[in-house]
A tleap script that builds the chain and sets N, CA, C and O, in Angstrom:
source leaprc.protein.ff14SB
mol = sequence {
  NMET ARG SER MET GLY LEU ASP VAL GLY SER
  LYS THR VAL GLY VAL ALA VAL SER ASP ALA
  LEU GLY TRP THR ALA GLN GLY ILE GLU THR
  ILE LYS ILE ASP GLU GLU ASN GLU VAL PHE
  GLY ILE GLU ARG ILE ARG GLU LEU VAL LYS
  GLN TYR GLU VAL ASN GLN PHE VAL VAL GLY
  PHE PRO LYS ASN MET ASN ASN THR VAL GLY
  PRO ARG GLY GLU ALA SER GLN LYS TYR ALA
  LYS MET LEU GLU ASP GLU PHE GLY PHE PRO
  VAL THR LEU TRP ASP GLU ARG LEU THR THR
  MET ALA ALA GLU ARG LEU LEU ILE GLU ALA
  ASP VAL ARG ARG LYS ASP ARG LYS LYS VAL
  ILE ASP LYS MET ALA ALA VAL MET ILE LEU
  GLN GLY PHE LEU ASP ARG ASN SER CASN
}
set mol.1.N position { 83.986 78.402 58.178 }
set mol.1.CA position { 82.474 79.711 57.702 }
set mol.1.C position { 81.422 78.398 57.728 }
set mol.1.O position { 82.004 77.382 57.348 }
set mol.2.N position { 80.398 78.236 57.987 }
set mol.2.CA position { 79.213 78.165 58.126 }
set mol.2.C position { 77.877 78.977 57.488 }
set mol.2.O position { 77.147 79.665 58.202 }
set mol.3.N position { 77.593 78.734 55.553 }
set mol.3.CA position { 76.566 79.230 55.342 }
set mol.3.C position { 75.229 79.012 55.209 }
set mol.3.O position { 74.884 77.912 54.778 }
set mol.4.N position { 74.502 79.721 55.452 }
set mol.4.CA position { 72.644 79.497 55.222 }
set mol.4.C position { 71.625 79.570 54.001 }
set mol.4.O position { 71.059 80.558 53.533 }
set mol.5.N position { 71.555 78.138 53.597 }
set mol.5.CA position { 70.663 78.950 52.043 }
set mol.5.C position { 69.115 79.142 52.790 }
set mol.5.O position { 68.597 78.564 53.745 }
set mol.6.N position { 68.691 80.123 51.975 }
set mol.6.CA position { 67.246 80.395 51.966 }
set mol.6.C position { 66.510 80.423 50.989 }
set mol.6.O position { 66.668 81.398 50.254 }
set mol.7.N position { 65.356 79.321 50.560 }
set mol.7.CA position { 64.304 79.545 49.658 }
set mol.7.C position { 63.108 80.791 50.038 }
set mol.7.O position { 62.049 80.508 50.598 }
set mol.8.N position { 63.284 81.448 49.846 }
set mol.8.CA position { 62.072 82.857 50.451 }
set mol.8.C position { 61.131 82.388 48.985 }
set mol.8.O position { 61.322 82.225 47.780 }
set mol.9.N position { 59.634 82.276 50.338 }
set mol.9.CA position { 58.332 81.919 48.955 }
set mol.9.C position { 57.501 83.471 50.045 }
set mol.9.O position { 57.972 84.069 51.013 }
set mol.10.N position { 56.593 83.597 49.550 }
set mol.10.CA position { 55.700 85.051 50.192 }
set mol.10.C position { 55.066 83.888 51.517 }
set mol.10.O position { 54.965 84.588 52.524 }
set mol.11.N position { 54.756 82.861 51.752 }
set mol.11.CA position { 54.227 82.045 52.732 }
set mol.11.C position { 55.080 81.259 53.616 }
set mol.11.O position { 54.728 81.164 54.792 }
set mol.12.N position { 56.243 80.632 53.196 }
set mol.12.CA position { 57.774 79.744 53.652 }
set mol.12.C position { 58.846 80.237 53.477 }
set mol.12.O position { 58.908 80.898 52.441 }
set mol.13.N position { 59.626 80.202 53.991 }
set mol.13.CA position { 61.268 80.013 53.992 }
set mol.13.C position { 61.709 78.932 54.038 }
set mol.13.O position { 61.570 78.438 55.156 }
set mol.14.N position { 62.140 78.372 53.406 }
set mol.14.CA position { 63.020 76.939 53.410 }
set mol.14.C position { 64.617 76.952 53.965 }
set mol.14.O position { 65.299 77.675 53.239 }
set mol.15.N position { 65.335 76.379 54.989 }
set mol.15.CA position { 65.919 76.612 55.318 }
set mol.15.C position { 67.037 75.336 55.291 }
set mol.15.O position { 66.704 74.153 55.226 }
set mol.16.N position { 68.729 75.931 55.367 }
set mol.16.CA position { 69.576 74.792 54.780 }
set mol.16.C position { 70.949 75.048 55.494 }
set mol.16.O position { 71.552 75.996 54.991 }
set mol.17.N position { 71.450 74.577 56.306 }
set mol.17.CA position { 73.125 74.939 56.654 }
set mol.17.C position { 73.745 73.576 56.242 }
set mol.17.O position { 73.375 72.408 56.125 }
set mol.18.N position { 75.256 74.559 56.028 }
set mol.18.CA position { 76.231 73.657 55.638 }
set mol.18.C position { 77.201 73.342 56.615 }
set mol.18.O position { 77.457 74.075 57.571 }
set mol.19.N position { 77.782 72.176 56.364 }
set mol.19.CA position { 78.453 71.866 57.379 }
set mol.19.C position { 79.378 72.749 57.685 }
set mol.19.O position { 79.336 73.870 57.178 }
set mol.20.N position { 80.429 72.365 58.623 }
set mol.20.CA position { 81.378 73.313 59.207 }
set mol.20.C position { 82.702 73.484 58.185 }
set mol.20.O position { 83.532 74.380 58.336 }
set mol.21.N position { 82.758 72.510 57.158 }
set mol.21.CA position { 84.157 72.956 56.330 }
set mol.21.C position { 83.507 73.569 54.983 }
set mol.21.O position { 84.248 73.853 54.042 }
set mol.22.N position { 82.301 73.740 54.914 }
set mol.22.CA position { 81.556 74.577 53.982 }
set mol.22.C position { 81.156 73.521 52.490 }
set mol.22.O position { 80.949 74.069 51.407 }
set mol.23.N position { 81.090 71.917 52.651 }
set mol.23.CA position { 81.261 70.735 51.833 }
set mol.23.C position { 79.337 70.431 51.287 }
set mol.23.O position { 79.157 70.721 50.104 }
set mol.24.N position { 78.388 70.050 51.844 }
set mol.24.CA position { 77.456 69.900 52.040 }
set mol.24.C position { 76.427 70.259 52.750 }
set mol.24.O position { 76.414 70.194 53.979 }
set mol.25.N position { 74.993 70.876 51.692 }
set mol.25.CA position { 73.863 71.412 52.365 }
set mol.25.C position { 73.486 70.837 53.388 }
set mol.25.O position { 74.318 69.934 53.476 }
set mol.26.N position { 72.534 70.683 54.568 }
set mol.26.CA position { 71.264 69.873 55.051 }
set mol.26.C position { 70.430 70.753 55.496 }
set mol.26.O position { 70.800 71.656 56.247 }
set mol.27.N position { 69.177 70.610 55.091 }
set mol.27.CA position { 67.905 70.673 55.170 }
set mol.27.C position { 67.841 71.006 56.558 }
set mol.27.O position { 68.524 70.447 57.416 }
set mol.28.N position { 67.153 71.772 56.739 }
set mol.28.CA position { 66.376 72.355 58.427 }
set mol.28.C position { 64.964 72.524 58.940 }
set mol.28.O position { 64.247 71.972 59.775 }
set mol.29.N position { 64.897 73.288 58.285 }
set mol.29.CA position { 63.367 73.099 58.270 }
set mol.29.C position { 62.678 74.094 57.253 }
set mol.29.O position { 63.334 74.647 56.371 }
set mol.30.N position { 61.579 74.255 57.390 }
set mol.30.CA position { 60.434 75.667 56.899 }
set mol.30.C position { 59.772 76.193 57.736 }
set mol.30.O position { 58.908 75.769 58.504 }
set mol.31.N position { 60.401 77.568 57.490 }
set mol.31.CA position { 59.307 78.552 58.691 }
set mol.31.C position { 59.315 79.143 58.002 }
set mol.31.O position { 60.126 79.715 57.273 }
set mol.32.N position { 57.572 79.028 58.273 }
set mol.32.CA position { 55.916 80.047 58.725 }
set mol.32.C position { 56.333 81.577 58.179 }
set mol.32.O position { 57.063 82.216 58.936 }
set mol.33.N position { 55.989 82.113 57.116 }
set mol.33.CA position { 56.343 83.735 56.960 }
set mol.33.C position { 54.757 84.242 56.729 }
set mol.33.O position { 53.923 83.373 56.471 }
set mol.34.N position { 54.388 85.485 56.810 }
set mol.34.CA position { 53.333 86.146 56.095 }
set mol.34.C position { 53.646 87.545 55.211 }
set mol.34.O position { 52.893 88.486 55.460 }
set mol.35.N position { 54.650 87.753 54.242 }
set mol.35.CA position { 54.829 88.875 53.643 }
set mol.35.C position { 54.001 89.805 53.354 }
set mol.35.O position { 54.390 90.864 52.862 }
set mol.36.N position { 52.464 89.503 53.669 }
set mol.36.CA position { 51.579 91.293 53.155 }
set mol.36.C position { 51.278 91.749 54.722 }
set mol.36.O position { 50.841 92.877 54.948 }
set mol.37.N position { 51.517 90.876 55.707 }
set mol.37.CA position { 51.511 91.293 57.178 }
set mol.37.C position { 52.590 91.965 57.968 }
set mol.37.O position { 52.517 92.624 59.005 }
set mol.38.N position { 53.583 91.640 57.237 }
set mol.38.CA position { 55.528 91.530 57.052 }
set mol.38.C position { 55.797 90.972 58.418 }
set mol.38.O position { 56.027 91.626 59.436 }
set mol.39.N position { 55.719 89.333 58.262 }
set mol.39.CA position { 55.852 89.051 59.358 }
set mol.39.C position { 57.004 87.827 58.690 }
set mol.39.O position { 56.636 86.770 58.179 }
set mol.40.N position { 58.539 88.295 58.850 }
set mol.40.CA position { 59.458 87.480 58.148 }
set mol.40.C position { 59.443 86.241 58.857 }
set mol.40.O position { 58.693 85.431 58.314 }
set mol.41.N position { 59.898 85.898 59.680 }
set mol.41.CA position { 60.575 84.370 60.665 }
set mol.41.C position { 61.978 85.186 60.853 }
set mol.41.O position { 62.852 84.326 60.756 }
set mol.42.N position { 62.596 86.472 61.081 }
set mol.42.CA position { 63.441 86.883 61.369 }
set mol.42.C position { 64.208 86.533 62.599 }
set mol.42.O position { 65.419 86.315 62.553 }
set mol.43.N position { 63.304 86.464 64.022 }
set mol.43.CA position { 63.696 85.739 65.225 }
set mol.43.C position { 64.503 84.400 64.996 }
set mol.43.O position { 65.666 84.089 65.251 }
set mol.44.N position { 63.157 83.542 64.262 }
set mol.44.CA position { 64.009 82.052 64.315 }
set mol.44.C position { 65.199 81.930 63.746 }
set mol.44.O position { 66.246 81.360 64.054 }
set mol.45.N position { 64.732 82.765 62.596 }
set mol.45.CA position { 66.633 82.553 61.280 }
set mol.45.C position { 67.643 82.957 62.543 }
set mol.45.O position { 68.772 82.466 62.571 }
set mol.46.N position { 67.303 83.650 63.336 }
set mol.46.CA position { 68.075 84.447 64.434 }
set mol.46.C position { 68.356 83.241 65.593 }
set mol.46.O position { 69.544 83.166 65.906 }
set mol.47.N position { 67.888 82.742 65.952 }
set mol.47.CA position { 67.799 81.433 66.304 }
set mol.47.C position { 68.842 80.271 65.489 }
set mol.47.O position { 69.852 79.627 65.775 }
set mol.48.N position { 68.140 80.401 64.580 }
set mol.48.CA position { 69.458 79.537 63.491 }
set mol.48.C position { 70.854 79.581 63.488 }
set mol.48.O position { 71.808 78.866 63.795 }
set mol.49.N position { 70.683 80.382 63.153 }
set mol.49.CA position { 72.377 81.011 63.013 }
set mol.49.C position { 73.030 80.998 64.372 }
set mol.49.O position { 74.077 80.358 64.468 }
set mol.50.N position { 72.428 81.786 65.728 }
set mol.50.CA position { 73.378 80.735 66.809 }
set mol.50.C position { 73.298 79.709 66.854 }
set mol.50.O position { 74.370 79.266 67.268 }
set mol.51.N position { 72.472 78.792 66.625 }
set mol.51.CA position { 72.501 77.412 66.944 }
set mol.51.C position { 73.590 77.087 65.928 }
set mol.51.O position { 74.478 76.417 66.457 }
set mol.52.N position { 73.835 77.378 64.482 }
set mol.52.CA position { 74.667 76.473 63.412 }
set mol.52.C position { 75.745 77.468 63.599 }
set mol.52.O position { 76.719 76.716 63.569 }
set mol.53.N position { 76.257 78.750 63.787 }
set mol.53.CA position { 76.855 79.431 64.199 }
set mol.53.C position { 77.478 79.550 62.830 }
set mol.53.O position { 78.530 79.098 62.378 }
set mol.54.N position { 76.384 80.396 62.225 }
set mol.54.CA position { 76.088 81.213 60.752 }
set mol.54.C position { 76.655 82.160 60.447 }
set mol.54.O position { 76.395 83.113 61.182 }
set mol.55.N position { 77.762 82.483 59.200 }
set mol.55.CA position { 78.313 83.454 59.023 }
set mol.55.C position { 78.250 84.471 57.310 }
set mol.55.O position { 78.851 85.370 56.722 }
set mol.56.N position { 76.925 83.416 57.126 }
set mol.56.CA position { 76.803 84.236 55.362 }
set mol.56.C position { 75.528 83.335 55.251 }
set mol.56.O position { 75.301 82.238 55.761 }
set mol.57.N position { 74.520 84.372 54.173 }
set mol.57.CA position { 73.593 83.506 54.015 }
set mol.57.C position { 73.484 83.609 52.501 }
set mol.57.O position { 74.151 84.434 51.876 }
set mol.58.N position { 72.288 82.416 51.674 }
set mol.58.CA position { 73.032 83.046 49.967 }
set mol.58.C position { 71.193 82.329 50.239 }
set mol.58.O position { 70.667 81.430 50.896 }
set mol.59.N position { 70.814 83.297 49.362 }
set mol.59.CA position { 69.436 83.651 49.543 }
set mol.59.C position { 69.151 83.106 48.236 }
set mol.59.O position { 70.118 83.248 47.488 }
set mol.60.N position { 68.121 82.508 47.676 }
set mol.60.CA position { 67.371 82.187 46.226 }
set mol.60.C position { 66.905 82.877 45.433 }
set mol.60.O position { 65.744 83.275 45.538 }
set mol.61.N position { 67.657 83.182 44.479 }
set mol.61.CA position { 66.844 84.616 43.591 }
set mol.61.C position { 66.413 84.073 42.340 }
set mol.61.O position { 67.256 83.656 41.547 }
set mol.62.N position { 64.972 84.026 42.030 }
set mol.62.CA position { 64.326 83.574 41.193 }
set mol.62.C position { 64.077 84.603 40.180 }
set mol.62.O position { 63.235 85.501 40.154 }
set mol.63.N position { 65.244 84.183 39.131 }
set mol.63.CA position { 64.856 85.029 37.901 }
set mol.63.C position { 63.348 84.452 36.908 }
set mol.63.O position { 62.627 83.458 36.996 }
set mol.64.N position { 63.372 85.698 35.956 }
set mol.64.CA position { 62.819 84.649 34.726 }
set mol.64.C position { 63.606 84.159 33.738 }
set mol.64.O position { 64.787 84.487 33.618 }
set mol.65.N position { 62.972 83.298 32.923 }
set mol.65.CA position { 63.761 82.843 32.091 }
set mol.65.C position { 64.370 83.067 30.706 }
set mol.65.O position { 64.877 82.338 29.854 }
set mol.66.N position { 64.036 84.767 30.864 }
set mol.66.CA position { 64.321 85.143 30.019 }
set mol.66.C position { 65.861 86.336 30.919 }
set mol.66.O position { 66.500 87.274 30.442 }
set mol.67.N position { 65.912 85.784 32.079 }
set mol.67.CA position { 67.418 86.546 32.685 }
set mol.67.C position { 66.822 87.913 33.228 }
set mol.67.O position { 67.628 88.683 33.750 }
set mol.68.N position { 65.344 88.331 33.148 }
set mol.68.CA position { 65.089 89.071 33.998 }
set mol.68.C position { 64.544 88.907 35.134 }
set mol.68.O position { 64.634 87.773 35.607 }
set mol.69.N position { 63.728 90.088 36.027 }
set mol.69.CA position { 64.466 90.287 37.550 }
set mol.69.C position { 62.039 90.107 37.492 }
set mol.69.O position { 61.486 90.740 36.593 }
set mol.70.N position { 61.462 89.574 38.123 }
set mol.70.CA position { 60.107 89.454 37.794 }
set mol.70.C position { 59.465 89.870 39.824 }
set mol.70.O position { 60.454 90.236 40.460 }
set mol.71.N position { 58.624 89.860 40.406 }
set mol.71.CA position { 58.093 90.827 41.931 }
set mol.71.C position { 58.923 89.452 42.634 }
set mol.71.O position { 59.822 89.595 43.463 }
set mol.72.N position { 58.429 88.070 42.124 }
set mol.72.CA position { 59.532 87.090 43.120 }
set mol.72.C position { 60.597 87.408 43.367 }
set mol.72.O position { 60.962 87.294 44.537 }
set mol.73.N position { 61.776 88.081 42.087 }
set mol.73.CA position { 62.658 88.047 42.880 }
set mol.73.C position { 63.174 89.223 43.157 }
set mol.73.O position { 64.301 89.322 43.641 }
set mol.74.N position { 62.132 90.645 42.781 }
set mol.74.CA position { 62.274 91.835 43.633 }
set mol.74.C position { 62.002 91.014 45.385 }
set mol.74.O position { 62.826 90.983 46.298 }
set mol.75.N position { 61.106 90.646 45.384 }
set mol.75.CA position { 60.430 90.298 46.756 }
set mol.75.C position { 61.841 89.436 47.773 }
set mol.75.O position { 61.969 89.516 48.995 }
set mol.76.N position { 62.946 88.487 46.598 }
set mol.76.CA position { 64.320 88.258 47.337 }
set mol.76.C position { 64.738 88.950 47.855 }
set mol.76.O position { 64.953 89.159 49.048 }
set mol.77.N position { 65.018 89.691 46.441 }
set mol.77.CA position { 66.279 90.703 46.920 }
set mol.77.C position { 65.834 92.007 48.126 }
set mol.77.O position { 66.792 92.668 48.526 }
set mol.78.N position { 64.618 92.326 48.620 }
set mol.78.CA position { 64.483 92.707 49.490 }
set mol.78.C position { 64.979 92.275 50.710 }
set mol.78.O position { 65.585 92.995 51.504 }
set mol.79.N position { 64.672 90.877 50.889 }
set mol.79.CA position { 63.971 89.933 51.542 }
set mol.79.C position { 66.186 89.933 52.409 }
set mol.79.O position { 66.489 89.991 53.601 }
set mol.80.N position { 67.198 89.843 51.127 }
set mol.80.CA position { 68.303 89.582 51.049 }
set mol.80.C position { 68.855 91.008 51.843 }
set mol.80.O position { 69.692 90.851 52.732 }
set mol.81.N position { 68.498 92.061 51.595 }
set mol.81.CA position { 68.615 93.022 52.032 }
set mol.81.C position { 68.006 93.188 53.398 }
set mol.81.O position { 68.500 94.197 53.902 }
set mol.82.N position { 67.486 92.847 53.884 }
set mol.82.CA position { 66.748 92.914 55.420 }
set mol.82.C position { 67.994 91.789 56.194 }
set mol.82.O position { 68.480 92.026 57.300 }
set mol.83.N position { 68.333 90.635 55.397 }
set mol.83.CA position { 69.088 89.882 55.955 }
set mol.83.C position { 70.197 91.179 56.430 }
set mol.83.O position { 70.246 91.742 57.524 }
set mol.84.N position { 71.076 91.433 55.161 }
set mol.84.CA position { 72.139 92.109 55.535 }
set mol.84.C position { 71.746 93.188 56.968 }
set mol.84.O position { 72.114 92.896 58.106 }
set mol.85.N position { 71.062 94.263 56.686 }
set mol.85.CA position { 70.969 95.223 58.161 }
set mol.85.C position { 70.629 94.664 58.759 }
set mol.85.O position { 70.599 95.443 59.712 }
set mol.86.N position { 70.261 93.796 59.121 }
set mol.86.CA position { 69.939 92.797 60.222 }
set mol.86.C position { 71.223 92.229 61.116 }
set mol.86.O position { 71.771 92.732 62.097 }
set mol.87.N position { 71.464 91.127 60.483 }
set mol.87.CA position { 72.944 90.650 60.859 }
set mol.87.C position { 74.706 91.189 59.880 }
set mol.87.O position { 75.839 90.709 59.841 }
set mol.88.N position { 74.218 92.046 59.431 }
set mol.88.CA position { 75.530 92.301 58.896 }
set mol.88.C position { 76.992 91.158 58.708 }
set mol.88.O position { 78.172 91.164 59.059 }
set mol.89.N position { 75.948 90.129 57.844 }
set mol.89.CA position { 76.706 89.435 57.725 }
set mol.89.C position { 77.254 88.924 55.787 }
set mol.89.O position { 76.092 89.240 55.535 }
set mol.90.N position { 77.604 88.674 54.981 }
set mol.90.CA position { 77.701 88.864 53.658 }
set mol.90.C position { 76.435 88.069 53.404 }
set mol.90.O position { 76.271 87.085 54.126 }
set mol.91.N position { 75.543 88.335 52.519 }
set mol.91.CA position { 74.465 87.568 51.370 }
set mol.91.C position { 74.611 87.956 50.182 }
set mol.91.O position { 74.515 89.106 49.753 }
set mol.92.N position { 75.000 86.377 49.258 }
set mol.92.CA position { 74.932 86.570 47.964 }
set mol.92.C position { 73.445 86.017 47.745 }
set mol.92.O position { 72.934 85.420 48.693 }
set mol.93.N position { 72.706 86.177 46.545 }
set mol.93.CA position { 72.066 85.845 45.762 }
set mol.93.C position { 72.169 85.309 44.528 }
set mol.93.O position { 72.716 85.748 43.516 }
set mol.94.N position { 71.428 84.054 44.783 }
set mol.94.CA position { 71.756 82.794 44.079 }
set mol.94.C position { 70.983 82.630 43.101 }
set mol.94.O position { 69.827 82.809 43.485 }
set mol.95.N position { 71.054 82.277 41.595 }
set mol.95.CA position { 70.120 82.584 40.495 }
set mol.95.C position { 69.854 80.357 41.115 }
set mol.95.O position { 70.646 79.420 41.223 }
set mol.96.N position { 68.005 80.545 41.379 }
set mol.96.CA position { 67.239 79.463 41.648 }
set mol.96.C position { 66.811 78.807 40.611 }
set mol.96.O position { 66.513 77.634 40.836 }
set mol.97.N position { 66.646 79.299 39.222 }
set mol.97.CA position { 65.411 79.179 38.417 }
set mol.97.C position { 65.701 77.560 37.775 }
set mol.97.O position { 66.434 77.082 36.909 }
set mol.98.N position { 64.608 77.012 38.803 }
set mol.98.CA position { 64.080 75.670 38.362 }
set mol.98.C position { 64.457 74.503 39.264 }
set mol.98.O position { 64.358 73.290 39.075 }
set mol.99.N position { 65.088 75.467 40.687 }
set mol.99.CA position { 65.498 74.721 41.747 }
set mol.99.C position { 64.351 73.679 42.176 }
set mol.99.O position { 64.410 72.455 42.058 }
set mol.100.N position { 62.999 74.657 42.848 }
set mol.100.CA position { 61.897 74.197 42.843 }
set mol.100.C position { 60.946 73.068 42.333 }
set mol.100.O position { 60.162 72.295 42.884 }
set mol.101.N position { 61.479 73.378 40.607 }
set mol.101.CA position { 60.757 72.208 40.425 }
set mol.101.C position { 61.477 70.820 40.126 }
set mol.101.O position { 60.866 69.810 39.778 }
set mol.102.N position { 63.098 70.912 40.338 }
set mol.102.CA position { 64.136 70.251 40.182 }
set mol.102.C position { 63.832 69.233 41.485 }
set mol.102.O position { 63.491 68.063 41.313 }
set mol.103.N position { 63.970 69.726 42.562 }
set mol.103.CA position { 63.202 69.770 44.300 }
set mol.103.C position { 61.968 68.403 44.455 }
set mol.103.O position { 61.984 67.286 44.972 }
set mol.104.N position { 60.883 69.290 43.636 }
set mol.104.CA position { 59.752 68.585 43.419 }
set mol.104.C position { 59.931 67.219 42.390 }
set mol.104.O position { 59.207 66.271 42.695 }
set mol.105.N position { 60.643 67.069 41.445 }
set mol.105.CA position { 60.956 65.848 41.179 }
set mol.105.C position { 61.719 64.476 41.218 }
set mol.105.O position { 61.686 63.327 40.777 }
set mol.106.N position { 62.688 65.637 42.323 }
set mol.106.CA position { 63.525 64.570 42.699 }
set mol.106.C position { 62.673 63.650 43.858 }
set mol.106.O position { 62.517 62.433 43.755 }
set mol.107.N position { 62.129 64.527 45.040 }
set mol.107.CA position { 60.505 64.089 45.724 }
set mol.107.C position { 59.875 62.961 45.632 }
set mol.107.O position { 59.758 62.078 46.482 }
set mol.108.N position { 59.083 63.069 43.546 }
set mol.108.CA position { 58.387 62.047 43.213 }
set mol.108.C position { 59.011 60.746 42.911 }
set mol.108.O position { 58.493 59.638 43.047 }
set mol.109.N position { 60.543 61.111 42.356 }
set mol.109.CA position { 61.309 60.176 42.226 }
set mol.109.C position { 61.838 58.691 43.623 }
set mol.109.O position { 62.212 57.519 43.618 }
set mol.110.N position { 61.581 59.597 44.432 }
set mol.110.CA position { 61.943 58.879 45.808 }
set mol.110.C position { 61.172 58.500 46.172 }
set mol.110.O position { 61.366 57.716 47.100 }
set mol.111.N position { 59.447 58.803 45.651 }
set mol.111.CA position { 58.320 58.150 45.633 }
set mol.111.C position { 57.706 58.404 46.939 }
set mol.111.O position { 57.148 57.539 47.615 }
set mol.112.N position { 57.907 60.250 47.413 }
set mol.112.CA position { 57.492 60.987 48.372 }
set mol.112.C position { 55.808 61.484 48.024 }
set mol.112.O position { 55.678 62.186 47.022 }
set mol.113.N position { 54.606 61.157 48.779 }
set mol.113.CA position { 53.278 61.515 48.206 }
set mol.113.C position { 53.151 62.511 48.378 }
set mol.113.O position { 53.478 62.942 49.484 }
set mol.114.N position { 52.788 63.112 47.710 }
set mol.114.CA position { 52.310 64.829 47.537 }
set mol.114.C position { 51.965 65.453 48.695 }
set mol.114.O position { 52.548 66.498 48.985 }
set mol.115.N position { 50.773 64.822 49.715 }
set mol.115.CA position { 51.210 66.134 50.741 }
set mol.115.C position { 52.221 65.427 51.788 }
set mol.115.O position { 51.862 65.626 52.949 }
set mol.116.N position { 52.803 65.042 51.727 }
set mol.116.CA position { 54.328 64.894 51.829 }
set mol.116.C position { 55.576 65.802 51.410 }
set mol.116.O position { 56.463 66.347 52.067 }
set mol.117.N position { 55.303 65.744 50.151 }
set mol.117.CA position { 56.254 66.627 49.652 }
set mol.117.C position { 56.151 67.844 49.651 }
set mol.117.O position { 57.145 68.473 49.290 }
set mol.118.N position { 54.439 68.897 50.212 }
set mol.118.CA position { 54.410 69.970 50.273 }
set mol.118.C position { 55.020 70.357 51.738 }
set mol.118.O position { 55.169 71.579 51.721 }
set mol.119.N position { 55.443 69.821 53.017 }
set mol.119.CA position { 56.001 70.012 53.993 }
set mol.119.C position { 57.231 69.758 53.899 }
set mol.119.O position { 57.804 69.844 54.985 }
set mol.120.N position { 58.275 69.306 52.516 }
set mol.120.CA position { 59.245 69.519 52.844 }
set mol.120.C position { 60.137 70.108 51.468 }
set mol.120.O position { 61.301 69.838 51.174 }
set mol.121.N position { 59.420 70.770 50.933 }
set mol.121.CA position { 59.482 71.061 48.788 }
set mol.121.C position { 60.774 72.780 49.492 }
set mol.121.O position { 61.958 72.950 49.201 }
set mol.122.N position { 60.006 73.557 50.273 }
set mol.122.CA position { 61.080 74.255 50.360 }
set mol.122.C position { 62.116 74.543 50.946 }
set mol.122.O position { 62.992 75.354 50.645 }
set mol.123.N position { 61.956 73.449 52.324 }
set mol.123.CA position { 63.462 73.158 52.828 }
set mol.123.C position { 64.484 72.521 51.586 }
set mol.123.O position { 65.665 72.869 51.606 }
set mol.124.N position { 64.074 71.721 50.668 }
set mol.124.CA position { 64.627 70.707 49.759 }
set mol.124.C position { 64.950 72.061 48.680 }
set mol.124.O position { 64.203 71.824 47.730 }
set mol.125.N position { 65.286 72.643 48.541 }
set mol.125.CA position { 64.966 74.322 47.454 }
set mol.125.C position { 66.110 74.580 48.192 }
set mol.125.O position { 67.274 74.254 47.958 }
set mol.126.N position { 65.572 75.287 49.233 }
set mol.126.CA position { 67.456 75.693 50.198 }
set mol.126.C position { 68.244 74.796 49.959 }
set mol.126.O position { 69.184 75.232 49.295 }
set mol.127.N position { 68.321 73.795 50.167 }
set mol.127.CA position { 69.579 72.748 50.663 }
set mol.127.C position { 70.192 72.669 49.015 }
set mol.127.O position { 71.396 72.465 48.855 }
set mol.128.N position { 69.026 72.895 47.500 }
set mol.128.CA position { 69.929 72.498 45.900 }
set mol.128.C position { 69.915 73.585 46.180 }
set mol.128.O position { 68.760 73.676 45.763 }
set mol.129.N position { 70.268 75.266 46.756 }
set mol.129.CA position { 70.586 76.358 46.339 }
set mol.129.C position { 71.803 76.773 47.214 }
set mol.129.O position { 72.697 77.538 46.852 }
set mol.130.N position { 71.721 76.260 48.217 }
set mol.130.CA position { 73.149 75.934 48.917 }
set mol.130.C position { 74.078 75.187 48.480 }
set mol.130.O position { 75.279 75.447 48.559 }
set mol.131.N position { 73.500 74.027 47.899 }
set mol.131.CA position { 74.850 73.393 47.746 }
set mol.131.C position { 75.610 73.838 45.978 }
set mol.131.O position { 76.740 73.448 45.684 }
set mol.132.N position { 75.033 74.398 45.324 }
set mol.132.CA position { 75.246 74.988 44.490 }
set mol.132.C position { 76.190 75.916 44.335 }
set mol.132.O position { 77.094 75.810 43.506 }
set mol.133.N position { 76.053 76.851 45.090 }
set mol.133.CA position { 76.741 77.959 45.558 }
set mol.133.C position { 77.998 77.238 46.444 }
set mol.133.O position { 79.172 77.569 46.278 }
set mol.134.N position { 77.546 76.161 47.448 }
set mol.134.CA position { 79.145 75.824 47.769 }
set mol.134.C position { 79.916 74.765 46.579 }
set mol.134.O position { 81.136 74.882 46.466 }
set mol.135.N position { 79.276 73.860 45.808 }
set mol.135.CA position { 80.068 73.483 45.116 }
set mol.135.C position { 80.563 74.649 43.720 }
set mol.135.O position { 81.428 74.371 42.889 }
set mol.136.N position { 79.837 75.837 43.754 }
set mol.136.CA position { 80.971 76.828 42.458 }
set mol.136.C position { 82.281 77.543 43.654 }
set mol.136.O position { 83.377 77.866 43.194 }
set mol.137.N position { 81.996 77.697 45.041 }
set mol.137.CA position { 82.713 77.718 45.711 }
set mol.137.C position { 83.954 76.847 46.048 }
set mol.137.O position { 85.002 77.494 46.030 }
set mol.138.N position { 84.086 75.472 46.363 }
set mol.138.CA position { 84.978 74.997 45.911 }
set mol.138.C position { 85.873 74.389 45.297 }
set mol.138.O position { 86.857 73.743 45.656 }
set mol.139.N position { 85.274 74.759 43.973 }
set mol.139.CA position { 86.405 75.079 42.511 }
set mol.139.C position { 87.344 75.987 43.019 }
set mol.139.O position { 88.248 76.409 42.297 }
savepdb mol mol.pdb
quit
């Protein structure tokens, strides 16, 4: 069972997939979207689902630090519902508080230039979201 992790923003969606055994997450790409104009990258996700034989999604769920759900969290919930309706696969919302900050810190420690970090930060966040999910489910 292969999973796809998604870090959903208003302009991009970071994508990661698990290996066939569900042990590790690998970053795949960042898809450009336009939330305002309702362009959500579903066609590209469909291609990746087919290519990697994905059968479940893990969508980052950015809750506030006090555990409430703000506008970005609501947007992630809507995106998760859209995926569920479109593909019929299980969709798990995964608490992603501080994931993007952790990904940024990791890239800084790896001495990646700011310009280059912007290109991969969402993909790296998707890896961290999916890996957290995989680690929890392996126990």
